[in-house]
C-alpha positions as a printed Julia matrix, in Angstrom:
201×3 Matrix{Float64}:
  0.0    0.0    0.0
  1.39   3.39  -1.01
  0.73   6.08   1.57
  3.55   8.61   1.43
  4.03   8.87  -2.34
  0.51  10.29  -3.02
  0.93  12.71  -0.09
  4.33  13.77  -1.37
  3.01  14.33  -4.9
  0.07  16.29  -3.47
  2.5   18.51  -1.51
  4.58  19.01  -4.68
  1.49  20.18  -6.57
  0.6   22.65  -3.81
  4.19  23.89  -3.73
  3.75  25.14  -7.31
  0.57  27.07  -6.49
  0.85  30.84  -7.16
  0.11  31.47  -3.47
  2.33  28.73  -2.12
  4.37  31.18  -0.04
  1.22  32.43   1.66
  0.21  28.84   2.45
  3.68  28.19   3.85
  3.48  31.36   5.96
  0.04  30.44   7.31
  1.04  26.87   8.07
  4.24  27.99   9.82
  2.25  30.48  11.89
 -0.55  28.21  13.15
  1.74  25.19  13.65
  3.66  27.14  16.31
  0.69  27.23  18.69
 -2.16  24.91  17.62
 -1.98  23.12  14.24
 -0.61  19.54  14.21
  1.12  19.58  10.77
  4.75  20.81  10.55
  5.59  23.39   7.83
  8.26  21.05   6.42
  5.5   19.29   4.45
  5.35  22.39   2.24
  8.84  23.77   2.8
 10.67  20.73   1.41
  8.63  20.38  -1.83
  8.73  24.12  -2.44
 12.53  24.1   -2.14
 12.75  21.04  -4.38
 10.58  22.78  -6.98
 12.51  26.08  -6.85
 15.94  25.42  -5.32
 17.2   28.96  -6.02
 14.59  30.33  -3.6
 15.68  28.08  -0.71
 16.77  30.97   1.59
 13.6   32.94   0.86
 11.35  29.98   1.74
 13.31  29.24   4.92
 13.06  32.9    5.95
  9.3   33.0    5.34
  8.8   29.85   7.39
 11.05  31.05  10.22
  9.48  34.52  10.38
  5.93  33.24  10.66
  6.93  30.44  13.03
  8.32  33.12  15.35
  5.1   35.14  15.11
  3.1   32.02  15.91
  5.47  31.22  18.77
  4.56  34.55  20.38
  0.89  33.57  20.2
  1.65  30.23  21.88
  3.73  31.99  24.54
  0.95  34.52  25.22
 -1.71  31.81  25.44
  0.43  29.82  27.85
  1.2   32.9   29.96
 -2.19  34.6   30.05
 -4.85  32.05  29.12
 -3.55  28.68  30.34
 -6.3   28.07  32.93
 -8.96  29.01  30.39
 -7.75  26.63  27.67
 -6.47  23.83  29.91
 -9.61  21.66  29.29
 -8.96  21.9   25.53
 -5.32  20.89  25.99
 -6.43  17.93  28.09
 -8.86  16.87  25.34
 -6.09  17.2   22.74
 -3.81  14.99  24.85
 -1.1   17.64  25.09
 -1.04  18.08  28.88
  1.39  15.24  29.77
  4.03  16.63  27.38
  3.35  20.23  28.4
  3.61  19.33  32.11
  6.84  17.44  31.44
  8.41  20.32  29.56
  7.12  22.91  32.07
  8.96  21.06  34.83
 12.1   20.81  32.7
 12.04  24.49  31.7
 11.33  25.6   35.27
 14.39  23.73  36.5
 16.54  25.16  33.7
 15.25  28.69  34.34
 16.0   28.46  38.05
 19.58  27.59  37.18
 20.0   30.33  34.57
 18.08  32.04  31.73
 20.97  30.91  29.52
 20.08  27.28  30.26
 16.48  27.98  29.24
 17.81  29.45  25.98
 19.84  26.29  25.23
 16.82  24.12  26.09
 14.77  25.95  23.45
 17.6   25.67  20.91
 17.71  21.9   21.41
 13.9   21.8   21.15
 14.15  22.92  17.52
 15.42  19.49  16.46
 13.38  17.31  18.81
 10.49  15.27  17.33
  8.01  17.09  19.58
  5.63  19.72  18.15
  6.82  23.32  18.48
  3.54  24.3   20.15
  4.46  22.23  23.23
  7.55  24.39  23.76
  5.83  27.72  23.07
  2.98  26.98  25.49
  5.35  25.65  28.16
  7.61  28.72  27.8
  4.65  31.02  28.41
  3.43  29.0   31.39
  6.87  29.09  33.03
  7.51  32.7   32.04
 10.79  32.23  30.2
 12.29  35.74  29.76
 11.29  37.16  26.37
 14.89  37.75  25.15
 15.83  34.11  25.94
 12.6   32.89  24.33
 13.11  34.89  21.12
 16.76  33.89  20.82
 16.02  30.23  21.56
 13.2   30.06  19.01
 15.25  31.97  16.42
 18.25  29.65  16.66
 16.3   26.43  17.33
 13.78  26.75  14.51
 16.16  28.68  12.26
 18.81  25.98  12.15
 16.12  23.45  11.31
 14.55  25.27   8.35
 17.78  26.65   6.91
 19.55  23.29   7.22
 16.66  21.49   5.54
 16.39  23.98   2.66
 20.17  24.26   2.3
 20.64  20.5    2.04
 17.86  20.26  -0.55
 19.44  23.14  -2.5
 22.78  21.34  -2.53
 21.16  18.08  -3.62
 19.21  19.73  -6.43
 17.19  17.75  -8.96
 18.96  14.48  -8.15
 17.83  14.78  -4.54
 14.23  15.28  -5.67
 14.42  12.2   -7.91
 15.84  10.08  -5.1
 13.24  11.3   -2.59
 10.46  10.59  -5.09
 11.81   7.09  -5.67
 12.35   6.2   -2.01
  9.6    8.25  -0.33
  7.69   5.18   0.92
 10.81   3.75   2.6
 11.7    7.17   4.02
  8.18   7.77   5.34
  7.79   4.38   7.02
 11.34   4.57   8.42
 10.55   7.92  10.05
  7.33   6.49  11.52
  9.23   3.47  12.87
 11.9    5.7   14.44
  9.26   7.89  16.09
  7.46   4.82  17.48
 10.74   3.47  18.88
 11.52   6.88  20.39
  8.1    7.03  22.07
  8.54   3.49  23.43
 11.99   4.37  24.75
 10.89   7.64  26.38
  7.75   6.14  27.9
  8.83   2.66  28.99
 12.61   2.23  28.88
 14.1    5.49  30.12
C-alpha cells in the first residue's frame, strides 16, 4: 500500500501554487501554537521545486513560526487556565507538564540554560507548540525565548532547505523514488523513540 508517495506528490502540486508562499506562511504560523502539521510538508517540496529560492522559503517559514510562537507563549502565559480543558482533550497536557517542569528547573539555574533548552527543542520530534505553550506558562524571559526560538527553529529550516538546495534535482528524484521507505522509516523511528521515552528510560 502506497501512503507517502501520493501525499508527497500532493505537496509538490501545492508547492507550485501561485500562493504557495502564503500557504507556507500560514502553516508555519498556526503550527507554532495549535496546528498539528509541521511546515516542512510544504517547505521541502517548495525548495525542491525552486531550489534557487531556498533561503527565501526558509526565511518566510522562520518569520511566521516566530510570530506564531509569540501567540503560543501569550496563550500559555495569560490564558492557560482558560484553555487547559482543551489541551487535556487534545492529549497535550502530559508533554506540556513534562516540559514545564524541565524548563522551570533550567530557568531556576539560569536564563541561559532555558535558551539552550529551546535551541535543542528545535530538532526534537516534539511539536513546536508544546515548547511555546510551556515557555509562556513558566515565564521564560522574552529575550531568551526569542533567541532560543530563532536559533532552534532557524537551524532546522535553513539546514533542511540548504541541504535540498545542494542536492538539487537528483535529490528530488531520489526522494520521489524512495519516499515510501523514508516515510515508514521515520514512523518506525518515532514509534521506537516514544517506546523508549515512555517505557525504557
